[in-house]
N, CA, C and O atoms as a Tinker XYZ file with bonds, in Angstrom:
   432  protein
     1  N     -4.057000   -6.382000  -16.544000    73     2
     2  CA    -4.278000   -5.613000  -15.331000    64     1     3
     3  C     -3.590000   -6.316000  -14.156000    63     2     4     5
     4  O     -3.669000   -7.537000  -14.018000    81     3
     5  N     -2.932000   -5.548000  -13.334000    73     3     6
     6  CA    -2.209000   -6.092000  -12.187000    64     5     7
     7  C     -3.214000   -6.418000  -11.079000    63     6     8     9
     8  O     -4.075000   -5.592000  -10.775000    81     7
     9  N     -3.123000   -7.601000  -10.473000    73     7    10
    10  CA    -4.061000   -7.954000   -9.399000    64     9    11
    11  C     -3.910000   -7.031000   -8.184000    63    10    12    13
    12  O     -2.826000   -6.515000   -7.915000    81    11
    13  N     -4.998000   -6.837000   -7.467000    73    11    14
    14  CA    -5.011000   -5.950000   -6.297000    64    13    15
    15  C     -4.140000   -6.502000   -5.171000    63    14    16    17
    16  O     -3.673000   -5.741000   -4.324000    81    15
    17  N     -3.917000   -7.810000   -5.152000    73    15    18
    18  CA    -3.100000   -8.396000   -4.084000    64    17    19
    19  C     -1.646000   -7.903000   -4.163000    63    18    20    21
    20  O     -0.981000   -7.792000   -3.133000    81    19
    21  N     -1.150000   -7.609000   -5.366000    73    19    22
    22  CA     0.208000   -7.069000   -5.498000    64    21    23
    23  C      0.297000   -5.687000   -4.859000    63    22    24    25
    24  O      1.259000   -5.365000   -4.162000    81    23
    25  N     -0.731000   -4.878000   -5.114000    73    23    26
    26  CA    -0.757000   -3.545000   -4.506000    64    25    27
    27  C     -0.871000   -3.640000   -2.989000    63    26    28    29
    28  O     -0.235000   -2.874000   -2.265000    81    27
    29  N     -1.680000   -4.578000   -2.510000    73    27    30
    30  CA    -1.813000   -4.765000   -1.062000    64    29    31
    31  C     -0.485000   -5.157000   -0.432000    63    30    32    33
    32  O     -0.101000   -4.620000    0.607000    81    31
    33  N      0.211000   -6.094000   -1.062000    73    31    34
    34  CA     1.492000   -6.539000   -0.517000    64    33    35
    35  C      2.519000   -5.414000   -0.525000    63    34    36    37
    36  O      3.226000   -5.220000    0.464000    81    35
    37  N      2.613000   -4.669000   -1.628000    73    35    38
    38  CA     3.565000   -3.564000   -1.708000    64    37    39
    39  C      3.239000   -2.477000   -0.687000    63    38    40    41
    40  O      4.133000   -1.943000   -0.032000    81    39
    41  N      1.958000   -2.156000   -0.556000    73    39    42
    42  CA     1.559000   -1.136000    0.408000    64    41    43
    43  C      1.838000   -1.586000    1.844000    63    42    44    45
    44  O      2.312000   -0.795000    2.660000    81    43
    45  N      1.552000   -2.820000    2.146000    73    43    46
    46  CA     1.827000   -3.353000    3.480000    64    45    47
    47  C      3.325000   -3.342000    3.777000    63    46    48    49
    48  O      3.738000   -3.015000    4.890000    81    47
    49  N      4.130000   -3.696000    2.790000    73    47    50
    50  CA     5.579000   -3.693000    2.975000    64    49    51
    51  C      6.094000   -2.277000    3.231000    63    50    52    53
    52  O      6.877000   -2.060000    4.155000    81    51
    53  N      5.656000   -1.314000    2.415000    73    51    54
    54  CA     6.094000    0.067000    2.600000    64    53    55
    55  C      5.640000    0.628000    3.946000    63    54    56    57
    56  O      6.398000    1.321000    4.624000    81    55
    57  N      4.400000    0.325000    4.327000    73    55    58
    58  CA     3.893000    0.808000    5.611000    64    57    59
    59  C      4.670000    0.189000    6.765000    63    58    60    61
    60  O      4.972000    0.871000    7.744000    81    59
    61  N      4.994000   -1.094000    6.659000    73    59    62
    62  CA     5.754000   -1.763000    7.721000    64    61    63
    63  C      7.160000   -1.180000    7.850000    63    62    64    65
    64  O      7.649000   -0.978000    8.962000    81    63
    65  N      7.808000   -0.910000    6.723000    73    63    66
    66  CA     9.137000   -0.309000    6.764000    64    65    67
    67  C      9.064000    1.068000    7.427000    63    66    68    69
    68  O      9.916000    1.419000    8.244000    81    67
    69  N      8.036000    1.846000    7.065000    73    67    70
    70  CA     7.864000    3.159000    7.674000    64    69    71
    71  C      7.600000    3.079000    9.168000    63    70    72    73
    72  O      8.153000    3.863000    9.940000    81    71
    73  N      6.759000    2.137000    9.582000    73    71    74
    74  CA     6.442000    1.986000   11.001000    64    73    75
    75  C      7.666000    1.555000   11.802000    63    74    76    77
    76  O      7.902000    2.055000   12.902000    81    75
    77  N      8.438000    0.635000   11.254000    73    75    78
    78  CA     9.652000    0.202000   11.938000    64    77    79
    79  C     10.640000    1.368000   12.045000    63    78    80    81
    80  O     11.302000    1.537000   13.069000    81    79
    81  N     10.733000    2.164000   10.984000    73    79    82
    82  CA    11.623000    3.321000   11.009000    64    81    83
    83  C     11.218000    4.354000   12.036000    63    82    84    85
    84  O     12.073000    4.941000   12.700000    81    83
    85  N      9.908000    4.584000   12.176000    73    83    86
    86  CA     9.428000    5.554000   13.171000    64    85    87
    87  C      9.717000    5.066000   14.583000    63    86    88    89
    88  O     10.084000    5.851000   15.457000    81    87
    89  N      9.550000    3.769000   14.800000    73    87    90
    90  CA     9.721000    3.244000   16.151000    64    89    91
    91  C     11.180000    3.051000   16.555000    63    90    92    93
    92  O     11.494000    3.077000   17.745000    81    91
    93  N     12.078000    2.857000   15.588000    73    91    94
    94  CA    13.447000    2.536000   15.961000    64    93    95
    95  C     14.436000    3.668000   15.774000    63    94    96    97
    96  O     15.455000    3.698000   16.464000    81    95
    97  N     14.182000    4.585000   14.884000    73    95    98
    98  CA    15.154000    5.643000   14.596000    64    97    99
    99  C     15.050000    6.788000   15.591000    63    98   100   101
   100  O     13.997000    7.005000   16.191000    81    99
   101  N     16.141000    7.516000   15.765000    73    99   102
   102  CA    16.164000    8.631000   16.698000    64   101   103
   103  C     16.363000    9.971000   16.009000    63   102   104   105
   104  O     16.190000   11.015000   16.638000    81   103
   105  N     16.721000    9.965000   14.740000    73   103   106
   106  CA    16.946000   11.199000   14.004000    64   105   107
   107  C     15.598000   11.721000   13.489000    63   106   108   109
   108  O     14.812000   10.963000   12.920000    81   107
   109  N     15.337000   13.001000   13.688000    73   107   110
   110  CA    14.044000   13.575000   13.322000    64   109   111
   111  C     13.826000   13.521000   11.815000    63   110   112   113
   112  O     12.707000   13.287000   11.360000    81   111
   113  N     14.875000   13.734000   11.045000    73   111   114
   114  CA    14.736000   13.713000    9.590000    64   113   115
   115  C     14.314000   12.331000    9.100000    63   114   116   117
   116  O     13.441000   12.211000    8.240000    81   115
   117  N     14.925000   11.305000    9.641000    73   115   118
   118  CA    14.574000    9.940000    9.240000    64   117   119
   119  C     13.161000    9.599000    9.695000    63   118   120   121
   120  O     12.432000    8.921000    8.971000    81   119
   121  N     12.763000   10.052000   10.873000    73   119   122
   122  CA    11.401000    9.804000   11.351000    64   121   123
   123  C     10.387000   10.473000   10.424000    63   122   124   125
   124  O      9.365000    9.871000   10.093000    81   123
   125  N     10.653000   11.704000   10.003000    73   123   126
   126  CA     9.756000   12.385000    9.071000    64   125   127
   127  C      9.696000   11.658000    7.730000    63   126   128   129
   128  O      8.629000   11.559000    7.124000    81   127
   129  N     10.836000   11.151000    7.265000    73   127   130
   130  CA    10.836000   10.395000    6.007000    64   129   131
   131  C     10.033000    9.104000    6.140000    63   130   132   133
   132  O      9.357000    8.698000    5.195000    81   131
   133  N     10.099000    8.468000    7.280000    73   131   134
   134  CA     9.330000    7.236000    7.494000    64   133   135
   135  C      7.832000    7.527000    7.570000    63   134   136   137
   136  O      7.025000    6.732000    7.089000    81   135
   137  N      7.457000    8.646000    8.162000    73   135   138
   138  CA     6.045000    9.036000    8.190000    64   137   139
   139  C      5.554000    9.294000    6.772000    63   138   140   141
   140  O      4.439000    8.906000    6.422000    81   139
   141  N      6.366000    9.938000    5.961000    73   139   142
   142  CA     6.007000   10.170000    4.563000    64   141   143
   143  C      5.877000    8.850000    3.806000    63   142   144   145
   144  O      4.990000    8.704000    2.964000    81   143
   145  N      6.745000    7.900000    4.095000    73   143   146
   146  CA     6.657000    6.584000    3.464000    64   145   147
   147  C      5.348000    5.902000    3.827000    63   146   148   149
   148  O      4.722000    5.265000    2.980000    81   147
   149  N      4.934000    6.030000    5.074000    73   147   150
   150  CA     3.662000    5.442000    5.495000    64   149   151
   151  C      2.488000    6.113000    4.788000    63   150   152   153
   152  O      1.560000    5.432000    4.352000    81   151
   153  N      2.516000    7.434000    4.671000    73   151   154
   154  CA     1.436000    8.140000    3.969000    64   153   155
   155  C      1.393000    7.761000    2.492000    63   154   156   157
   156  O      0.311000    7.610000    1.924000    81   155
   157  N      2.547000    7.608000    1.872000    73   155   158
   158  CA     2.566000    7.226000    0.464000    64   157   159
   159  C      2.092000    5.795000    0.244000    63   158   160   161
   160  O      1.513000    5.491000   -0.799000    81   159
   161  N      2.329000    4.918000    1.207000    73   159   162
   162  CA     1.807000    3.553000    1.064000    64   161   163
   163  C      0.282000    3.551000    1.133000    63   162   164   165
   164  O     -0.369000    2.788000    0.419000    81   163
   165  N     -0.284000    4.392000    1.981000    73   163   166
   166  CA    -1.741000    4.514000    2.041000    64   165   167
   167  C     -2.274000    5.120000    0.748000    63   166   168   169
   168  O     -3.322000    4.707000    0.251000    81   167
   169  N     -1.552000    6.100000    0.201000    73   167   170
   170  CA    -1.953000    6.693000   -1.073000    64   169   171
   171  C     -1.964000    5.656000   -2.189000    63   170   172   173
   172  O     -2.887000    5.623000   -3.003000    81   171
   173  N     -0.946000    4.815000   -2.228000    73   171   174
   174  CA    -0.891000    3.754000   -3.232000    64   173   175
   175  C     -2.088000    2.826000   -3.114000    63   174   176   177
   176  O     -2.683000    2.441000   -4.121000    81   175
   177  N     -2.434000    2.473000   -1.909000    73   175   178
   178  CA    -3.572000    1.588000   -1.685000    64   177   179
   179  C     -4.894000    2.257000   -2.067000    63   178   180   181
   180  O     -5.770000    1.608000   -2.638000    81   179
   181  N     -5.042000    3.532000   -1.761000    73   179   182
   182  CA    -6.257000    4.249000   -2.133000    64   181   183
   183  C     -6.422000    4.337000   -3.645000    63   182   184   185
   184  O     -7.525000    4.157000   -4.161000    81   183
   185  N     -5.342000    4.611000   -4.351000    73   183   186
   186  CA    -5.422000    4.674000   -5.809000    64   185   187
   187  C     -5.724000    3.299000   -6.394000    63   186   188   189
   188  O     -6.488000    3.192000   -7.353000    81   187
   189  N     -5.138000    2.254000   -5.833000    73   187   190
   190  CA    -5.398000    0.897000   -6.325000    64   189   191
   191  C     -6.859000    0.511000   -6.123000    63   190   192   193
   192  O     -7.486000   -0.042000   -7.027000    81   191
   193  N     -7.403000    0.799000   -4.940000    73   191   194
   194  CA    -8.806000    0.480000   -4.702000    64   193   195
   195  C     -9.732000    1.345000   -5.549000    63   194   196   197
   196  O    -10.782000    0.883000   -5.997000    81   195
   197  N     -9.347000    2.586000   -5.765000    73   195   198
   198  CA   -10.140000    3.465000   -6.621000    64   197   199
   199  C    -10.169000    2.933000   -8.050000    63   198   200   201
   200  O    -11.218000    2.913000   -8.692000    81   199
   201  N     -9.018000    2.506000   -8.538000    73   199   202
   202  CA    -8.938000    1.956000   -9.886000    64   201   203
   203  C     -9.727000    0.656000   -9.989000    63   202   204   205
   204  O    -10.383000    0.408000  -11.000000    81   203
   205  N     -9.668000   -0.180000   -8.946000    73   203   206
   206  CA   -10.425000   -1.426000   -8.960000    64   205   207
   207  C    -11.924000   -1.136000   -8.947000    63   206   208   209
   208  O    -12.695000   -1.793000   -9.647000    81   207
   209  N    -12.330000   -0.160000   -8.154000    73   207   210
   210  CA   -13.747000    0.199000   -8.087000    64   209   211
   211  C    -14.218000    0.788000   -9.405000    63   210   212   213
   212  O    -15.348000    0.537000   -9.825000    81   211
   213  N    -13.377000    1.559000  -10.059000    73   211   214
   214  CA   -13.721000    2.164000  -11.343000    64   213   215
   215  C    -13.829000    1.093000  -12.422000    63   214   216   217
   216  O    -14.665000    1.206000  -13.318000    81   215
   217  N    -12.999000    0.059000  -12.349000    73   215   218
   218  CA   -13.057000   -1.012000  -13.341000    64   217   219
   219  C    -14.339000   -1.821000  -13.209000    63   218   220   221
   220  O    -14.840000   -2.342000  -14.205000    81   219
   221  N    -14.879000   -1.937000  -11.999000    73   219   222
   222  CA   -16.119000   -2.682000  -11.802000    64   221   223
   223  C    -17.335000   -1.875000  -12.229000    63   222   224   225
   224  O    -18.320000   -2.446000  -12.696000    81   223
   225  N    -17.282000   -0.550000  -12.078000    73   223   226
   226  CA   -18.398000    0.324000  -12.417000    64   225   227
   227  C    -18.030000    1.160000  -13.638000    63   226   228   229
   228  O    -17.780000    2.360000  -13.524000    81   227
   229  N    -17.998000    0.531000  -14.789000    73   227   230
   230  CA   -17.520000    1.208000  -15.985000    64   229   231
   231  C    -18.472000    2.313000  -16.428000    63   230   232   233
   232  O    -18.013000    3.351000  -16.904000    81   231
   233  N    -19.747000    2.129000  -16.291000    73   231   234
   234  CA   -20.696000    3.104000  -16.800000    64   233   235
   235  C    -20.974000    4.274000  -15.878000    63   234   236   237
   236  O    -21.695000    5.194000  -16.265000    81   235
   237  N    -20.427000    4.272000  -14.671000    73   235   238
   238  CA   -20.740000    5.330000  -13.714000    64   237   239
   239  C    -19.585000    6.311000  -13.597000    63   238   240   241
   240  O    -18.526000    6.108000  -14.191000    81   239
   241  N    -19.790000    7.363000  -12.837000    73   239   242
   242  CA   -18.752000    8.354000  -12.617000    64   241   243
   243  C    -17.997000    8.103000  -11.311000    63   242   244   245
   244  O    -17.223000    8.956000  -10.875000    81   243
   245  N    -18.206000    6.979000  -10.701000    73   243   246
   246  CA   -17.482000    6.648000   -9.474000    64   245   247
   247  C    -16.043000    6.296000   -9.831000    63   246   248   249
   248  O    -15.759000    5.934000  -10.973000    81   247
   249  N    -15.156000    6.397000   -8.887000    73   247   250
   250  CA   -13.777000    6.026000   -9.115000    64   249   251
   251  C    -12.817000    7.175000   -8.921000    63   250   252   253
   252  O    -11.627000    6.943000   -8.707000    81   251
   253  N    -13.285000    8.390000   -8.987000    73   251   254
   254  CA   -12.404000    9.534000   -8.773000    64   253   255
   255  C    -12.347000    9.906000   -7.293000    63   254   256   257
   256  O    -11.517000   10.724000   -6.898000    81   255
   257  N    -13.203000    9.328000   -6.483000    73   255   258
   258  CA   -13.236000    9.642000   -5.054000    64   257   259
   259  C    -11.915000    9.299000   -4.371000    63   258   260   261
   260  O    -11.397000   10.091000   -3.583000    81   259
   261  N    -11.374000    8.131000   -4.669000    73   259   262
   262  CA   -10.100000    7.738000   -4.069000    64   261   263
   263  C     -8.961000    8.632000   -4.503000    63   262   264   265
   264  O     -8.070000    8.938000   -3.711000    81   263
   265  N     -8.982000    9.053000   -5.751000    73   263   266
   266  CA    -7.917000    9.919000   -6.245000    64   265   267
   267  C     -8.013000   11.308000   -5.631000    63   266   268   269
   268  O     -6.986000   11.939000   -5.378000    81   267
   269  N     -9.208000   11.790000   -5.390000    73   267   270
   270  CA    -9.367000   13.081000   -4.711000    64   269   271
   271  C     -8.893000   12.986000   -3.263000    63   270   272   273
   272  O     -8.296000   13.929000   -2.743000    81   271
   273  N     -9.152000   11.865000   -2.615000    73   271   274
   274  CA    -8.678000   11.664000   -1.248000    64   273   275
   275  C     -7.147000   11.611000   -1.210000    63   274   276   277
   276  O     -6.530000   12.118000   -0.273000    81   275
   277  N     -6.540000   11.000000   -2.224000    73   275   278
   278  CA    -5.082000   10.963000   -2.319000    64   277   279
   279  C     -4.530000   12.368000   -2.472000    63   278   280   281
   280  O     -3.523000   12.707000   -1.850000    81   279
   281  N     -5.169000   13.187000   -3.286000    73   279   282
   282  CA    -4.728000   14.573000   -3.445000    64   281   283
   283  C     -4.803000   15.330000   -2.122000    63   282   284   285
   284  O     -3.901000   16.103000   -1.798000    81   283
   285  N     -5.870000   15.112000   -1.358000    73   283   286
   286  CA    -6.007000   15.745000   -0.044000    64   285   287
   287  C     -4.912000   15.273000    0.906000    63   286   288   289
   288  O     -4.346000   16.077000    1.647000    81   287
   289  N     -4.610000   13.987000    0.891000    73   287   290
   290  CA    -3.564000   13.443000    1.761000    64   289   291
   291  C     -2.204000   14.020000    1.375000    63   290   292   293
   292  O     -1.381000   14.291000    2.249000    81   291
   293  N     -1.959000   14.210000    0.087000    73   291   294
   294  CA    -0.683000   14.788000   -0.350000    64   293   295
   295  C     -0.538000   16.232000    0.110000    63   294   296   297
   296  O      0.560000   16.662000    0.464000    81   295
   297  N     -1.641000   16.987000    0.109000    73   295   298
   298  CA    -1.601000   18.367000    0.589000    64   297   299
   299  C     -1.308000   18.396000    2.091000    63   298   300   301
   300  O     -0.496000   19.197000    2.554000    81   299
   301  N     -1.971000   17.522000    2.844000    73   299   302
   302  CA    -1.731000   17.447000    4.283000    64   301   303
   303  C     -0.299000   16.996000    4.567000    63   302   304   305
   304  O      0.327000   17.496000    5.501000    81   303
   305  N      0.227000   16.064000    3.778000    73   303   306
   306  CA     1.599000   15.590000    3.970000    64   305   307
   307  C      2.600000   16.699000    3.684000    63   306   308   309
   308  O      3.610000   16.815000    4.378000    81   307
   309  N      2.333000   17.508000    2.677000    73   307   310
   310  CA     3.233000   18.626000    2.376000    64   309   311
   311  C      3.228000   19.642000    3.514000    63   310   312   313
   312  O      4.277000   20.175000    3.875000    81   311
   313  N      2.067000   19.907000    4.073000    73   311   314
   314  CA     1.990000   20.823000    5.211000    64   313   315
   315  C      2.701000   20.227000    6.422000    63   314   316   317
   316  O      3.368000   20.943000    7.169000    81   315
   317  N      2.560000   18.938000    6.612000    73   315   318
   318  CA     3.222000   18.263000    7.739000    64   317   319
   319  C      4.731000   18.342000    7.607000    63   318   320   321
   320  O      5.430000   18.544000    8.600000    81   319
   321  N      5.240000   18.186000    6.401000    73   319   322
   322  CA     6.683000   18.275000    6.183000    64   321   323
   323  C      7.172000   19.691000    6.442000    63   322   324   325
   324  O      8.220000   19.884000    7.059000    81   323
   325  N      6.423000   20.678000    5.976000    73   323   326
   326  CA     6.838000   22.072000    6.186000    64   325   327
   327  C      6.890000   22.414000    7.670000    63   326   328   329
   328  O      7.849000   23.032000    8.133000    81   327
   329  N      5.877000   22.020000    8.407000    73   327   330
   330  CA     5.857000   22.307000    9.844000    64   329   331
   331  C      6.929000   21.494000   10.576000    63   330   332   333
   332  O      7.616000   22.018000   11.452000    81   331
   333  N      7.068000   20.229000   10.220000    73   331   334
   334  CA     8.063000   19.382000   10.875000    64   333   335
   335  C      9.478000   19.858000   10.638000    63   334   336   337
   336  O     10.292000   19.874000   11.561000    81   335
   337  N      9.784000   20.246000    9.409000    73   335   338
   338  CA    11.132000   20.739000    9.127000    64   337   339
   339  C     11.408000   22.076000    9.801000    63   338   340   341
   340  O     12.528000   22.326000   10.247000    81   339
   341  N     10.400000   22.935000    9.880000    73   339   342
   342  CA    10.624000   24.216000   10.565000    64   341   343
   343  C     10.853000   24.011000   12.059000    63   342   344   345
   344  O     11.702000   24.676000   12.654000    81   343
   345  N     10.107000   23.100000   12.663000    73   343   346
   346  CA    10.338000   22.789000   14.083000    64   345   347
   347  C     11.725000   22.185000   14.272000    63   346   348   349
   348  O     12.416000   22.496000   15.243000    81   347
   349  N     12.129000   21.321000   13.344000    73   347   350
   350  CA    13.436000   20.696000   13.449000    64   349   351
   351  C     14.556000   21.737000   13.322000    63   350   352   353
   352  O     15.542000   21.678000   14.057000    81   351
   353  N     14.409000   22.677000   12.405000    73   351   354
   354  CA    15.434000   23.718000   12.237000    64   353   355
   355  C     15.529000   24.579000   13.488000    63   354   356   357
   356  O     16.629000   24.902000   13.935000    81   355
   357  N     14.393000   24.952000   14.055000    73   355   358
   358  CA    14.415000   25.746000   15.285000    64   357   359
   359  C     15.021000   24.961000   16.443000    63   358   360   361
   360  O     15.766000   25.517000   17.250000    81   359
   361  N     14.706000   23.685000   16.526000    73   359   362
   362  CA    15.267000   22.843000   17.580000    64   361   363
   363  C     16.772000   22.693000   17.409000    63   362   364   365
   364  O     17.511000   22.710000   18.394000    81   363
   365  N     17.236000   22.547000   16.167000    73   363   366
   366  CA    18.672000   22.408000   15.931000    64   365   367
   367  C     19.413000   23.697000   16.278000    63   366   368   369
   368  O     20.528000   23.654000   16.798000    81   367
   369  N     18.802000   24.829000   15.995000    73   367   370
   370  CA    19.439000   26.104000   16.334000    64   369   371
   371  C     19.590000   26.273000   17.845000    63   370   372   373
   372  O     20.543000   26.891000   18.320000    81   371
   373  N     18.640000   25.716000   18.589000    73   371   374
   374  CA    18.685000   25.864000   20.039000    64   373   375
   375  C     19.568000   24.799000   20.696000    63   374   376   377
   376  O     20.350000   25.114000   21.593000    81   375
   377  N     19.451000   23.563000   20.263000    73   375   378
   378  CA    20.120000   22.460000   20.959000    64   377   379
   379  C     21.290000   21.853000   20.201000    63   378   380   381
   380  O     22.019000   21.044000   20.774000    81   379
   381  N     21.503000   22.212000   18.929000    73   379   382
   382  CA    22.542000   21.626000   18.099000    64   381   383
   383  C     22.452000   20.106000   18.062000    63   382   384   385
   384  O     23.462000   19.401000   18.085000    81   383
   385  N     21.222000   19.626000   18.003000    73   383   386
   386  CA    20.973000   18.199000   18.050000    64   385   387
   387  C     19.640000   17.922000   17.353000    63   386   388   389
   388  O     18.706000   18.714000   17.484000    81   387
   389  N     19.535000   16.828000   16.626000    73   387   390
   390  CA    18.262000   16.454000   15.997000    64   389   391
   391  C     17.808000   15.079000   16.489000    63   390   392   393
   392  O     17.222000   14.303000   15.735000    81   391
   393  N     18.080000   14.794000   17.737000    73   391   394
   394  CA    17.707000   13.529000   18.346000    64   393   395
   395  C     16.286000   13.619000   18.887000    63   394   396   397
   396  O     15.926000   14.602000   19.534000    81   395
   397  N     15.480000   12.596000   18.624000    73   395   398
   398  CA    14.087000   12.590000   19.063000    64   397   399
   399  C     13.982000   12.529000   20.587000    63   398   400   401
   400  O     13.066000   13.109000   21.169000    81   399
   401  N     14.911000   11.833000   21.228000    73   399   402
   402  CA    14.844000   11.675000   22.680000    64   401   403
   403  C     15.066000   12.988000   23.425000    63   402   404   405
   404  O     14.647000   13.126000   24.575000    81   403
   405  N     15.710000   13.937000   22.790000    73   403   406
   406  CA    15.965000   15.204000   23.474000    64   405   407
   407  C     14.903000   16.254000   23.164000    63   406   408   409
   408  O     15.129000   17.441000   23.396000    81   407
   409  N     13.768000   15.845000   22.653000    73   407   410
   410  CA    12.681000   16.800000   22.367000    64   409   411
   411  C     11.992000   17.294000   23.631000    63   410   412   413
   412  O     11.192000   18.227000   23.563000    81   411
   413  N     12.278000   16.703000   24.764000    73   411   414
   414  CA    11.698000   17.190000   26.019000    64   413   415
   415  C     12.200000   18.590000   26.377000    63   414   416   417
   416  O     11.608000   19.269000   27.216000    81   415
   417  N     13.278000   19.015000   25.746000    73   415   418
   418  CA    13.800000   20.358000   25.975000    64   417   419
   419  C     12.839000   21.433000   25.482000    63   418   420   421
   420  O     12.907000   22.576000   25.935000    81   419
   421  N     11.956000   21.088000   24.570000    73   419   422
   422  CA    11.014000   22.066000   24.033000    64   421   423
   423  C      9.964000   22.486000   25.074000    63   422   424   425
   424  O      9.293000   23.503000   24.898000    81   423
   425  N      9.824000   21.720000   26.139000    73   423   426
   426  CA     8.851000   22.056000   27.181000    64   425   427
   427  C      9.301000   23.268000   27.981000    63   426   428   429
   428  O      8.470000   23.987000   28.536000    81   427
   429  N     10.577000   23.496000   28.045000    73   427   430
   430  CA    11.101000   24.581000   28.892000    64   429   431
   431  C     11.386000   25.815000   28.104000    63   430   432
   432  O     11.830000   26.816000   28.665000    81   431
C-alpha cells in the first residue's frame, strides 16, 4: 500500500502548479485548465483519505463518502468548464481576444 504522504505531496504539488498558473497566466483557456488541475488535486486527496479511512474501518460501510464527494466535485467541474468555455467563446466573438485583463469589457 502506498503511504498517504505520497498522495499529500503529489496533491500539494498539483495544487501549487494550478495556483501559480491561475495567478500568473493571462489566457482564459490556461486559467481554466489550472482551475481544473486544482480541483483534480483535491479529488486525488479526497480519494486517498477515503481509501485510508476505509482501510482502517474494514468491517464498516464507511469509505464511500469521499468517493461520492469526488463524483459531486467532478460534476461541478464539468459544469464550470461548460459555462467558462461558453463565456470565453462569447467574449472572443466580441473582442477577438482571450486575455483575462480585458474582461472589464464585459461590464459595458
